[in-house]
N, C-alpha and C positions, 0 to 999 in steps of 0.2 A: 438135867438129862436132855441131850440133843434130840430134835424132832427126826422122826423116821424119814428116810429118803424115799422119794417116789421110785417104784420099781421099773427096771428095763428087763422085760422077760424075753428070753431067747427061745428059738425053736428047738425042737427035740434034737439032741446030740450036737447042737451048735456050740455047746460050752467046752467041747473037747480040746479045742485049740487053746482056749484060755486056761484050762486046767493044766495043759502041757507047758504053760509058761508065757504064752503070748499076751499082749496087752490091748490089742485092738479088736473092736467089734464092727463088722460090716453091716450096712443097712439091711441087706437081704438075709441076715441071720436073726433078725428081730422078729418075734411074734407080735405083729402090729394089731391083731385082734385083741390081744391081752393088754398091750401097751402101745397105743398109737403113737408113732414117733412125732407126728405133727403136733401133738399136744404138749410136747416137751420144749422148753425154752432153750435156745442155743447157749451152751456153756454151763447149764445147770447140773447140779449133783444128782446122781442116781445110784440106786442099789442094783447091780447087775445080777440077775438071777438065771438059773437054768429053767428048763421047761416045766419042772415040777414046783418052781417057786423057791428052791434052795438057793440062798445067797452065794455068789462067787466072790464078791467083793464090792467095793465102792468105786465109783468113777465119775466121769462127766460126759455129757452128751451134746451132739450137734445134729439135729435131724436133717440138715441141709448138706451134709457131707457124706461121701461114700463110707469113710470111716466114721461111723455115727457115734461111737463111744470109745473111750480109753479107760482102761482099768488103772486106778490110782493105788489101791491097796487091796490085798486079799483078805484082810481083816475088815469086815463091814463097819466096825466101830470107828475106824480111822478115815478121815475125809481130807481132801485137799484144803489146807488152811495154813496159816502162818506157822503153826507148831510142826506140822509135817514137813513143810518146806525147810525149816531150820534144821530138822533131823536129817533129811535127805541131803541138804547142801553140806552139812558137816561130814557126812559119810563120803560125799564126792570129794571134799577138800582133803580128807585123810589120804585118799589115793594119790592126789596130786602132790601132797607134801612128801609122800614116799617116793614118787617117781622123779620129781623135779627139785633142783636147788633153788631156783629163783621163782618168784610169784608171776610168771607169765605163762599161761596155758588156757586151754578150754576147761573151765571149772565145772560146767554142767553140760552134759551131752545128751539131752532129751531122754529117750527111752533107754539109752545105755546107762543112765544114772537113775532110772525109775522115776523120771520127771518128764512125762510126755508133754510135748508142746513147749518146752523151755530149753533155751541154749544160753549159756553165759560164758563169755570170754573175759579173762582177767589179764589186764596189762598193769601190773603193779597195783597201784591204788585206784585204778580206773576200771570199772566193770562195764562191759557192753552186753546188753541183754537182748535176745530175740525171742519173741512170744509168737507162736504159730497156730495156736488153737483157741477156739472160743472159750473153752473151759479154763485154760491158763490165763487168758485175757481177763476173764472175770475176777481173777485173783492177782491182777497186776499189782495192786497196793500191797498185798501180802508178800509177793515176790520181792518187791523193793525193800519192805521192812525186814524181811528174813535175811536178805543180803546185808543190810546195814547191821543187823544183830550179829551175824557170823563174822563179817570181815571189816566193818567200819570203814568203807571206802571213801576216798576223797570225792569221787564223782560216780554216778550211774547214768549211762546212756541207754535209751530204749531205741534200738534199731529195728523198729517194727515196720519194715518196708519190704519184707520177703514176699515173693509171689505166692508162697504157700498160704498166706493170709487170705488171698482172694478166694481160695477154695473153701475157706471157713466162713466167708461173708464178713470179713473184718476189714476195717479201714487201714490205710497205710500211713505211717507217720514216723518221724524221727524226733526225739526230745531228750534233752538232758534233765532227767527228772530229779536228780539230787547232786548238790555240790556244783563245782565249776571245773571245767576241763582245763588242763594246763595249756599254755600257748603252743607247745609242741609235746606230743606224746611219743616217748622213746622206749624201744624195747631192745633186748639183746638176745640173739639166737646163734648158737654154734660159732661164737667168736665175732659175730658181726652186729652192727648197730643199725637200727631202722627207725625212721620217723613214720608213723602211721596216721591215718585220718579216720577216726571211728565214726564220724558224722557223714562223710561223703564217700569213703572207700568201699570196695566190694565187700559185701557181707558185713562182718564186724570191723573190717580194715585189714585184717591179716588172716593167714591160713596156717594155723598151728598144726594141722594134721599131717603135714609133710615134714615136720621138724627132723625126724630121725632119718628119713630118706635123704634129706639134704645133708645131714651129717655123713651118711654113707657116701654120698656123692663127692664129698671133699677129699676122700682118699685117692680119687682118680684124676684130679685136675691139676696138680702141681706141674708147672712149667708147660701146661697144655693150652691150646687155643680152644676156647669154649663158646658154643652157641646156645643161647637160652631163648627158646621160642615160647610165646605166651608169657612174657616175663613179669607182667603186672609191675610192682614196685621193686622188683629185683631180688626176691627171696633166694632163688637158685643162683642167679648170676653174680650177685654181690657176695654171697657165701662162697662161690667158686673163686672169686678174685681174692677174698680174704685168705683162702686156703692155698694160695700161690699160683693161680692160673696166669700164664703169661699174657693173655688177652681174653677179653669177654665182650661178645656182641649180644645185646638183648633186643629181641623183636617183640613189639607191643603196638596195639592199635590205638590205644588211648594217649593223647597228648598229656593229659593230666597225670597219668601213671608214669609217663616218661619223665616229666618234670620231677616227680617225687623220686624216681629211680636215680636220677642224677644227684639230687640232694642227698639220698642215702649213700651214694658212692662217695660224695664229699665228706659225709660224716665219718666214713671209714678210712679217709685219707687215700682213696684209690685214684684220684686225679683222672687222667686219661685212660686208665686201665680198663674202664668199663664204657663201651660205646653203645649207642642205641640205633635202631632202625624202625622207624614208624611205619606201620602198614599191616595189612592182612597177612596172617601167618603163612598161608599157602602161596600167596603172591610173592612174599619175601623169600621163601624157600626156592621158589621157581627162579627168581632174579639172581639169588646167590649161586644156584647151580649154573645158570647161564653165564655168570661171571667167572665160573671155575673156582669159586671160593671153596676151601676145604677146612674142616675143623677136626680136632682130635677128640672132643667130647661134644655131643649134641643132646640137648635136654628138651623134651617135648611134654609139657604138663598143661594140656588144654582144658578149657571148661568142659562141662558135661555135654558130649555130643548126643547122648541118649537120655533124655529126661523122662520120656514116657515110653511104655512098651511099644507103641505103634511107630516110635521113631527108630526102632532097633536097626532095620536094614540100612537106612540112610546113614545113621550114626556109625555103624560098623564100617561102612564104606569110607566114611571120613577118617576113622582111625587107621584103616589100611593105607589110605592115601597119604596121611600125615607121616606115618612111620616110614613109608617108602621114600617120600621126599626128604625126610631127615637123613636117611642112609645115603642118599645121592650126594650129600654135601659132607659126609663123614669120611675121614682118611681110613684106609685099611689098618686094622689093628686098633682102631679107635673105639670109643664107648658110646653107645646109645643109652640114654636114660629116658625111659618111656613110662608115663603115668596115665591113670584114668580115675576120675571121681564118679563115673557113671555106674550106679549100682547094677543096672541092667547088663553091663558088660562084665562078664565073670573073669575071674583071675586067669583061667586057662584060655579064654578067648583073647585076652590081651597078649598072652604069651604066644598064641597061635598067629596073631597079627604080626608080631615081630618076626616069627619064623617065615611067614609068607612074604613079608616085605624083604627080608634078607635074600630069599631065593629069587625074588623078582629082579633084584640087582646083582644076582650071581655072587652072593657073599654067603659065608657061614657064620651063624651067630652062636655065641656061647652065653648062656645066662649065668652071670657070676654072683648076682645078689638079687634077692626078692624083698620088696618092701610092703608096708602095711600102714594103716593109720596108727598114730601114737597112743600110749596108754591114757592120755586125756580125752580120747575119743573111744571109750570102751564099747565093745560089741555086745548087744543083748543076744545071747545064743538062740533065742526062740524067734528073733526078728531079723531075717537075712538083710533087710534094707539098711540096718545099722553097720553092716560090714561092706562098706562101699569103696574104700580106697585101695588101689594096688599100684605098685611101681616095680619096674625091672631095670636092672643095670646089665647090659649085654655087651660083651666084646665082639666086634664084627671083623671077621678075617676074610682073606681070599679063600674062594672055594677050593 
């Protein structure tokens, strides 16, 4: 019989959010007289209790984080271990097997798959793992063993260099913890092939969340001149070219990303059909406008301009400016594809940004499609932060 877990006692009525479905406990919700947070070791397992001592479930704790605990199971007898990880990973796998025909997707999406602190991207036989909490880090070995048991991958990479780890007091590192990476890791998405870098690329090397939005984009680009801003290694731009765009120009600040972009263009036999412009996105858009360049489709998929609530005003201004500048190089009757991964920017706020930008340049916008993160990034309905991605395809006409 397993040893009883130390309790984490909540203040009166602070259990309501957890009972309604949430998974997080904030430090100001804990009754520190009953259970002093400072006495608990970061990452250790706890029994989360209401103010009367009734168990809510099991979880893990980090007294140094604002989110000081995360619920793992509502049945107190289950704890975070290899067995639970295998069970939850199998459940996550069944969704991906239903939604996708090829083994390239986000396999585990943290709270969305009831595995807080864990992200796993699958690239065929290679898995790239991101651990962002002290509790999950403590079970790193169990995570690796569970993934080996469920999928028997050729290689597992730990991309544990996310800024979120700093908030948990965790070290930053990248390590191939199992197997050997192939000389070149290739994936296919929406009819295009890409070589990705799981060791040095952004995040895990690829952004699966926009897969279905990029598929929607492909309907609008045949025989069109396309501008892809913040192109990274060409997810949007190369998929536009594969779908029949007459010309694609990709704007990207990183020379390393541009080099891989052109390598990916070559992989798809696109030759000179994909060009690049290295530089800051805003400066590039300004230069293109001054040169009177015009495009039939403009794609703006920036990094998160609003990472924290206090950044909202400045970030919102950046989204307004970006969309306005994008419209200034868009032909009348053309299509603006505008996206945001900032959770703090709500769906309706991005839509309003497109409206204001279109009016600023004396155009009329029609929203023709609205996009979201794919099914391999499931939303936990009690945790709004898991519902972060939004995208609009807007046709822009004369007023």
